[in-house]
FIMAR-68937 format. One line per field, with one value per residue (C-alpha): residue number from 1; x, y, z; residue in three letters. Coordinates in steps of 0.05 Angstrom, whole numbers, plus 5000, padded with zeros to 4 digits. Example, Ala and Ser with C-alpha at 12.3 -4.5 7.8 and 13.67 -1.06 7.14 Angstrom:
REM FIMAR-68937
pos <- c(1,2)
X <- c(5246,5273)
Y <- c(4910,4979)
Z <- c(5156,5143)
code <- c(ALA,SER)
REM end
This chain:
REM FIMAR-68937
pos <- c(1,2,3,4,5,6,7,8,9,10,11,12,13,14,15,16,17,18,19,20,21,22,23,24,25,26,27,28,29,30,31,32,33,34,35,36,37,38,39,40,41,42,43,44,45,46,47,48,49,50,51,52,53,54,55,56,57,58,59,60,61,62,63,64,65,66,67,68,69,70,71,72,73,74,75,76,77,78,79,80,81,82,83,84,85,86,87,88,89,90,91,92,93,94,95,96,97,98,99,100,101,102,103,104,105,106,107,108,109,110,111,112,113,114,115,116,117,118,119,120,121,122,123,124,125,126,127,128,129,130,131,132,133,134,135,136,137,138,139,140,141,142,143,144,145,146,147,148,149,150,151,152,153,154,155,156,157,158,159,160,161,162,163,164,165,166,167,168,169,170,171,172,173,174,175,176,177,178,179,180,181,182,183,184,185,186,187,188,189,190,191,192,193,194,195,196,197,198,199,200,201,202,203,204,205,206,207,208,209,210,211,212,213,214,215,216,217,218,219,220,221,222,223,224,225,226,227,228,229,230,231,232,233,234,235,236,237,238,239,240,241,242,243,244,245,246,247,248,249,250,251,252,253,254,255,256,257,258,259,260,261,262,263,264,265,266,267,268,269,270,271,272,273,274,275,276,277,278,279,280,281,282,283,284,285,286,287,288,289,290,291,292,293,294,295,296,297,298,299,300,301,302,303,304,305,306,307,308,309,310,311,312,313,314,315,316,317,318,319,320,321,322,323,324,325,326,327,328,329,330,331,332,333,334,335,336,337,338,339,340,341,342,343,344,345,346,347,348,349,350,351,352,353,354,355,356,357,358,359,360,361,362,363,364,365,366,367,368,369,370,371,372,373,374,375,376,377,378,379,380,381,382,383,384,385,386,387,388,389,390,391,392,393,394,395,396,397,398,399,400,401,402,403,404,405,406,407,408,409,410,411,412,413,414,415,416,417,418,419,420,421,422,423,424,425,426,427,428,429,430,431,432,433,434,435,436,437,438,439,440,441,442,443,444,445,446,447,448,449,450,451,452,453,454,455,456,457,458,459,460,461,462,463,464,465,466,467,468,469,470,471,472,473,474,475,476,477,478,479,480,481,482,483,484,485,486,487,488,489,490,491,492,493,494,495,496,497,498,499,500,501,502,503,504,505,506,507,508,509,510,511,512,513,514,515,516,517,518,519,520)
X <- c(0876,0921,0965,1012,1006,1011,1071,1101,1068,1115,1176,1160,1159,1220,1264,1246,1259,1325,1352,1312,1344,1412,1435,1512,1518,1543,1483,1516,1544,1471,1450,1467,1431,1359,1360,1386,1326,1287,1314,1300,1230,1216,1246,1214,1144,1167,1175,1118,1075,1105,1090,1026,1004,1030,1000,0939,0948,0929,0863,0903,0868,0882,0956,1007,1072,1097,1053,1079,1143,1208,1205,1154,1186,1242,1206,1195,1272,1305,1245,1237,1312,1309,1252,1263,1341,1341,1303,1284,1255,1191,1216,1268,1226,1222,1152,1174,1231,1201,1151,1206,1266,1252,1262,1319,1379,1417,1386,1450,1476,1405,1407,1477,1452,1395,1433,1480,1430,1401,1467,1482,1416,1436,1505,1518,1463,1456,1442,1502,1531,1472,1475,1542,1559,1499,1488,1564,1556,1505,1548,1500,1564,1589,1605,1579,1502,1531,1579,1550,1509,1449,1452,1469,1398,1362,1374,1367,1303,1281,1300,1261,1201,1208,1212,1164,1112,1115,1057,1088,1025,1008,1064,1007,0967,1021,1045,1117,1137,1127,1191,1236,1214,1225,1294,1309,1278,1325,1389,1369,1359,1432,1466,1445,1464,1527,1577,1618,1618,1547,1544,1598,1542,1482,1456,1387,1327,1310,1375,1382,1305,1329,1387,1343,1305,1347,1373,1305,1279,1232,1239,1188,1242,1310,1355,1390,1417,1480,1521,1601,1608,1526,1539,1476,1430,1391,1407,1390,1331,1301,1289,1237,1211,1212,1201,1173,1219,1186,1216,1287,1287,1360,1362,1401,1477,1523,1598,1611,1690,1670,1640,1598,1561,1562,1520,1471,1464,1441,1404,1363,1354,1312,1271,1251,1231,1278,1288,1360,1364,1350,1406,1479,1516,1587,1652,1710,1751,1711,1776,1832,1781,1725,1666,1610,1666,1625,1568,1528,1539,1481,1424,1424,1477,1472,1524,1555,1628,1669,1698,1777,1796,1862,1879,1934,1931,2001,2041,2005,2032,1976,1919,1944,1930,1865,1801,1765,1817,1871,1823,1835,1914,1919,1897,1859,1910,1930,1906,1840,1799,1737,1740,1771,1700,1674,1715,1693,1627,1633,1667,1604,1543,1511,1507,1434,1452,1455,1499,1482,1546,1549,1619,1662,1659,1734,1736,1699,1755,1817,1868,1929,1908,1836,1832,1857,1797,1748,1778,1767,1694,1678,1720,1679,1611,1601,1589,1502,1488,1528,1471,1503,1465,1459,1509,1488,1445,1492,1514,1579,1596,1568,1597,1555,1567,1550,1521,1546,1505,1548,1507,1543,1493,1477,1438,1479,1551,1531,1531,1468,1488,1439,1444,1398,1438,1380,1329,1328,1286,1312,1297,1321,1385,1405,1377,1330,1310,1232,1184,1175,1246,1262,1218,1248,1319,1277,1242,1312,1339,1285,1272,1353,1341,1364,1323,1352,1400,1384,1396,1440,1460,1532,1567,1626,1665,1654,1687,1741,1759,1752,1801,1755,1731,1659,1627,1571,1579,1631,1568,1500,1493,1473,1411,1425,1390,1415,1352,1373,1388,1373,1424,1405,1354,1388,1435,1381,1355,1414,1426,1363,1386,1452,1401,1351,1423,1441,1384,1385,1450,1429,1371,1418,1468,1420,1383,1449,1460,1408,1414,1488,1465,1406,1461,1507)
Y <- c(3657,3615,3635,3578,3617,3692,3673,3635,3706,3742,3709,3717,3786,3804,3768,3797,3860,3836,3812,3868,3933,3905,3922,3918,3904,3831,3798,3772,3853,3873,3830,3878,3939,3895,3864,3922,3960,3910,3905,3989,3975,3928,3962,4024,3990,3948,4015,4043,3993,3976,4059,4056,4001,4038,4101,4071,4036,4101,4118,4159,4123,4166,4166,4154,4163,4167,4238,4264,4322,4296,4342,4312,4240,4262,4252,4184,4159,4137,4087,4059,4043,4009,3966,3953,3965,4021,4088,4120,4190,4199,4236,4193,4127,4095,4101,4178,4177,4144,4202,4247,4198,4222,4299,4294,4310,4287,4221,4185,4229,4231,4156,4153,4201,4148,4091,4132,4162,4092,4057,4114,4111,4049,4075,4066,4025,3950,3940,3978,3910,3885,3951,3979,3968,3928,3984,3986,3932,3993,4031,4092,4123,4064,4070,4005,4037,4083,4129,4196,4217,4235,4158,4122,4170,4143,4067,4086,4107,4044,4007,4043,4048,3970,3954,3995,3959,3894,3865,3839,3864,3907,3893,3901,3844,3793,3792,3801,3737,3750,3800,3736,3692,3734,3749,3674,3660,3721,3684,3625,3652,3691,3623,3586,3640,3661,3587,3571,3631,3623,3552,3589,3625,3592,3520,3499,3511,3426,3414,3470,3443,3370,3389,3433,3378,3323,3367,3382,3314,3296,3369,3430,3480,3491,3542,3568,3549,3560,3559,3569,3586,3611,3653,3683,3648,3609,3544,3582,3615,3545,3534,3594,3549,3490,3497,3577,3626,3638,3562,3580,3619,3660,3664,3646,3653,3641,3676,3686,3702,3741,3812,3809,3749,3770,3833,3788,3742,3802,3826,3764,3756,3829,3811,3750,3792,3769,3825,3855,3823,3763,3740,3748,3739,3758,3768,3735,3667,3618,3560,3615,3673,3644,3684,3663,3631,3648,3624,3569,3506,3509,3450,3452,3464,3459,3480,3465,3496,3505,3439,3421,3499,3519,3535,3548,3477,3461,3519,3548,3524,3551,3513,3435,3460,3497,3456,3451,3416,3375,3318,3287,3294,3321,3377,3374,3372,3444,3438,3402,3442,3399,3363,3428,3457,3386,3392,3465,3441,3389,3425,3487,3430,3421,3351,3342,3369,3350,3378,3365,3381,3377,3345,3336,3258,3248,3260,3187,3148,3188,3172,3208,3261,3258,3191,3196,3247,3202,3142,3197,3218,3143,3117,3170,3147,3220,3199,3191,3182,3182,3204,3194,3251,3251,3284,3352,3386,3441,3506,3510,3430,3370,3323,3281,3313,3269,3294,3280,3282,3289,3271,3276,3233,3166,3111,3055,3052,3046,3095,3093,3092,3119,3119,3166,3170,3149,3193,3255,3295,3320,3405,3447,3439,3419,3360,3372,3332,3326,3329,3253,3242,3285,3241,3185,3205,3229,3170,3126,3171,3168,3096,3079,3008,2974,2978,2943,2972,3045,3048,2998,3006,2983,2972,3022,2959,2939,3010,3006,2939,2969,3025,3074,3084,3112,3120,3098,3044,3013,2988,2997,2945,2960,2929,2888,2923,2870,2823,2749,2714,2643,2615,2550,2583,2654,2594,2559,2633,2647,2571,2594,2664,2624,2573,2632,2672,2609,2595,2666,2667,2603,2633,2701,2656,2619,2680,2705,2641,2652,2729,2713,2654,2690,2750,2695)
Z <- c(6302,6357,6408,6371,6305,6332,6364,6300,6252,6306,6295,6233,6233,6281,6234,6176,6215,6234,6162,6127,6167,6171,6103,6093,6175,6182,6229,6280,6285,6273,6321,6386,6356,6347,6411,6448,6430,6445,6513,6518,6493,6548,6610,6594,6588,6653,6690,6661,6685,6761,6770,6750,6787,6846,6834,6823,6877,6917,6874,6823,6772,6709,6729,6673,6670,6604,6597,6671,6665,6695,6743,6778,6755,6805,6867,6860,6836,6897,6919,6849,6837,6909,6873,6799,6803,6744,6728,6672,6661,6615,6567,6553,6562,6490,6471,6479,6447,6385,6376,6368,6343,6265,6278,6318,6279,6331,6349,6359,6412,6443,6452,6484,6528,6544,6556,6602,6643,6648,6680,6717,6748,6789,6809,6883,6893,6897,6831,6803,6778,6747,6701,6691,6616,6601,6528,6519,6447,6428,6389,6357,6333,6287,6219,6207,6205,6160,6133,6158,6221,6180,6150,6218,6248,6192,6206,6276,6258,6228,6284,6326,6295,6273,6344,6367,6325,6343,6380,6440,6475,6541,6593,6638,6613,6637,6567,6585,6564,6488,6510,6534,6473,6423,6447,6451,6373,6353,6391,6367,6300,6302,6329,6269,6222,6249,6235,6293,6334,6346,6381,6421,6473,6451,6469,6430,6475,6481,6505,6555,6575,6582,6617,6672,6681,6691,6750,6784,6783,6837,6867,6870,6887,6893,6931,6864,6804,6764,6706,6701,6628,6614,6554,6542,6602,6561,6601,6669,6645,6628,6705,6711,6655,6687,6760,6757,6779,6844,6862,6846,6916,6918,6839,6785,6776,6730,6701,6627,6605,6540,6552,6493,6518,6594,6566,6528,6591,6640,6573,6572,6651,6641,6589,6627,6682,6729,6778,6789,6861,6832,6786,6799,6723,6733,6692,6682,6675,6715,6722,6738,6771,6797,6820,6882,6923,6977,6958,6989,6948,6883,6890,6808,6763,6690,6641,6569,6572,6507,6484,6493,6500,6528,6601,6651,6673,6709,6680,6740,6806,6851,6805,6838,6901,6890,6933,6867,6826,6887,6903,6839,6850,6777,6737,6668,6611,6588,6519,6545,6600,6601,6655,6699,6685,6709,6769,6777,6780,6829,6888,6870,6880,6941,6975,6950,6891,6810,6752,6678,6639,6560,6549,6485,6479,6482,6563,6571,6544,6533,6576,6612,6664,6636,6666,6728,6734,6709,6765,6820,6803,6794,6852,6897,6868,6836,6764,6770,6692,6620,6562,6494,6458,6378,6331,6301,6349,6372,6336,6303,6307,6287,6330,6377,6442,6515,6579,6650,6714,6776,6851,6913,6944,6910,6924,6891,6879,6800,6734,6689,6614,6564,6497,6467,6398,6357,6384,6347,6287,6227,6231,6174,6181,6248,6296,6346,6407,6413,6470,6451,6449,6518,6557,6539,6566,6627,6641,6623,6681,6735,6724,6726,6701,6649,6571,6525,6474,6506,6586,6630,6699,6704,6773,6786,6802,6718,6707,6744,6714,6640,6662,6676,6606,6605,6537,6539,6471,6516,6563,6531,6466,6393,6367,6312,6265,6197,6173,6184,6127,6107,6079,6046,6013,5989,5960,5918,5899,5868,5837,5806,5779,5748,5707,5686,5662,5627,5593,5569,5545,5501,5478,5452,5418,5377,5357,5335,5305,5258,5245,5221,5173,5147,5125,5093)
code <- c(MET,THR,LYS,GLU,GLN,GLU,ARG,ASP,GLU,LEU,HIS,ARG,THR,ILE,TRP,GLN,ILE,ALA,THR,ASN,LEU,ARG,GLY,SER,VAL,ASP,GLY,TRP,ASP,PHE,LYS,SER,TYR,VAL,LEU,GLY,MET,LEU,PHE,TYR,ARG,PHE,ILE,SER,GLU,ASN,LEU,THR,SER,TYR,ILE,ASN,LYS,GLU,GLU,ARG,ARG,THR,GLY,ASN,ARG,ASP,PHE,ASP,TYR,THR,LYS,ILE,ASP,ASP,SER,ARG,ALA,GLU,PHE,GLY,ARG,THR,ASP,THR,VAL,ARG,GLU,LYS,GLY,LEU,TYR,ILE,LEU,PRO,SER,GLU,LEU,PHE,VAL,ASN,LEU,ARG,LYS,LYS,ALA,ARG,ALA,ASP,ALA,ASN,LEU,ASN,GLU,THR,LEU,SER,ARG,ILE,PHE,ARG,ASN,ILE,GLU,SER,SER,ALA,ARG,GLY,THR,ARG,SER,GLU,ASP,SER,LEU,LYS,GLY,LEU,PHE,ASP,ASP,ILE,ASP,VAL,ASN,SER,ASN,LYS,LEU,GLY,ALA,THR,VAL,GLN,LYS,ARG,ASN,ASP,LEU,LEU,VAL,LYS,ILE,ILE,GLU,SER,ILE,GLY,ASP,LEU,GLN,LEU,GLY,ASP,TYR,GLN,ASP,ASN,THR,ASN,ASP,LEU,PHE,GLY,ASP,ALA,TYR,GLU,PHE,LEU,MET,THR,MET,TYR,ALA,SER,ASN,ALA,GLY,LYS,SER,GLY,GLY,GLU,PHE,PHE,THR,PRO,GLN,GLU,VAL,SER,GLU,LEU,LEU,ALA,ARG,ILE,THR,VAL,THR,GLY,LYS,LYS,GLN,VAL,ASN,LYS,VAL,TYR,ASP,PRO,ALA,CYS,GLY,SER,GLY,SER,MET,LEU,LEU,LYS,PHE,ALA,LYS,VAL,LEU,GLY,LYS,GLU,ASN,VAL,ARG,GLN,GLY,PHE,PHE,GLY,GLN,GLU,ILE,ASN,ILE,THR,THR,TYR,ASN,LEU,CYS,ARG,ILE,ASN,MET,PHE,LEU,HIS,ASP,ILE,ASN,TYR,GLU,LYS,PHE,ASP,ILE,ALA,HIS,GLY,ASP,THR,LEU,THR,ASP,PRO,LYS,HIS,TRP,ASP,ASP,GLU,PRO,PHE,ASP,ALA,ILE,VAL,SER,ASN,PRO,PRO,TYR,SER,ILE,ARG,TRP,ASP,GLY,ASP,ALA,ASN,PRO,LEU,LEU,ILE,ASN,ASP,PRO,ARG,PHE,SER,PRO,ALA,GLY,VAL,LEU,ALA,PRO,LYS,SER,LYS,ALA,ASP,LEU,ALA,PHE,THR,MET,HIS,MET,LEU,SER,TRP,LEU,SER,THR,PRO,GLY,THR,ALA,ALA,ILE,VAL,GLU,PHE,PRO,GLY,VAL,LEU,TYR,ARG,GLY,GLY,ALA,GLU,GLN,LYS,ILE,ARG,LYS,TYR,LEU,ILE,ASP,ASN,ASN,TYR,ILE,ASP,THR,VAL,ILE,GLN,LEU,PRO,PRO,ASP,LEU,PHE,PHE,GLY,THR,THR,ILE,ALA,THR,CYS,ILE,ILE,VAL,LEU,ARG,LYS,SER,LYS,LYS,ASP,ASN,SER,THR,LEU,PHE,ILE,ASP,ALA,SER,ALA,GLU,PHE,VAL,ARG,GLY,GLY,ASN,LYS,ASN,LYS,LEU,THR,GLU,ALA,ASN,ARG,GLN,LYS,ILE,LEU,GLU,ALA,PHE,THR,GLY,ARG,THR,GLU,THR,PRO,TYR,PHE,ALA,ARG,LEU,VAL,PRO,ASN,GLY,GLU,ILE,ALA,ALA,ASN,ASP,TYR,ASN,ILE,ALA,VAL,SER,SER,TYR,VAL,GLU,GLN,GLU,ASN,THR,THR,GLU,GLU,VAL,ASP,ILE,THR,LYS,LEU,ASN,ALA,GLN,ILE,ALA,GLU,ILE,VAL,THR,ARG,GLN,HIS,ARG,LEU,ARG,GLU,ALA,ILE,ASP,GLU,ILE,VAL,ALA,ASP,LEU,GLU,GLY,GLY,ARG,SER)
REM end
């Protein structure tokens, strides 16, 4: 079996577990239990691998952290928390909990205690914020799991054993990417089955990768990466794949307003082996309560912010003087916060940096305050590229979105328009960007030259003359796919058809006359 086949088999197994175990629990609610247990297993194996390696490096070759008693383990707590950000006693490791789970009549209480202990192990340390509340959404006492304690515990045992049976390899064999891959697969499946709510926090992986590659074109490393509406963190983590996490020097930064999704994002960081000191995910409203004010600007920003949501806008007198929004001289409409996010990202962007933002198409052409913001962006030469995407790429919506690329240091005074609306294949119930589709877009982006019916570099003066409309269809000509017709030849064919029809009618009339004559 090839590695790809093994991966597909693992995915099938995980989804079968996720769907079979949930019973009457809604799949969207049940995800917290499956993902939470996957996370618990991961940090247990991650910590065990770290401690074993350190002990064996000192000559204790037979050391196995899972088999020592808790009192002996306490001696290593302080140093381990400093390095790994958390601590789990041997008796509370996933592997040891699993051994006793079936016989534990108070399993729900045991799990609650273990989760509290893991979080409290970081209290008063630099990793406290990264761990705080991380298990809040795994309610092991919820009636959703069963009407009685016994029924809840029976289901918890099944979840623990199913997650424990997953063939995720020996952590020490450098197969930890399987945990992150399993998590991403589950998130994709939950999002695709959750309807509208799924699209609020998860961007398809191929779109995330395209955005990441756009922002690091020509770069081998960046200072740090940022997403102001980071959802579950899938976009940020694409930089680890595209550049290698060691080439994101200062780490991964983001902010998320939804508390459950905020927790999912932090779990996602850990599962992709991003240690606590390499990520800073904040909770809160980015537009009115932004974090990371004092940080150095970001070299790479990616985001798929919520489309046309309401925000305070001019109802909050402080916002017009906010240095993020004031340069445009106007605020995004209260009913459409899209360009407020855009202005925020521009403010947080470093001088050599690039931001790639998924936008609702209306921001490209709507009038009023949004037109004035576009005028500011075009007149100051901040918009590098506008890319029209195909429809039906995202979970929860079928609209054809677009990407706006921002740069503060451009080599020309023009804007590139790319019409990628036809760059997709149909996969399942959604459209998808293939590797070839993404590559075609990236080549047009980096080449910055005209390609008939696909890409055009437009002087900003022309955009200004067009009332700052930046819809791709206004600048990239659509290819005429209608077949050219020879009218003279067509008329001759029609005349011939008419003549044949006339002859047939005459022949039918003769047959009918003969039949009627025979009856008389």
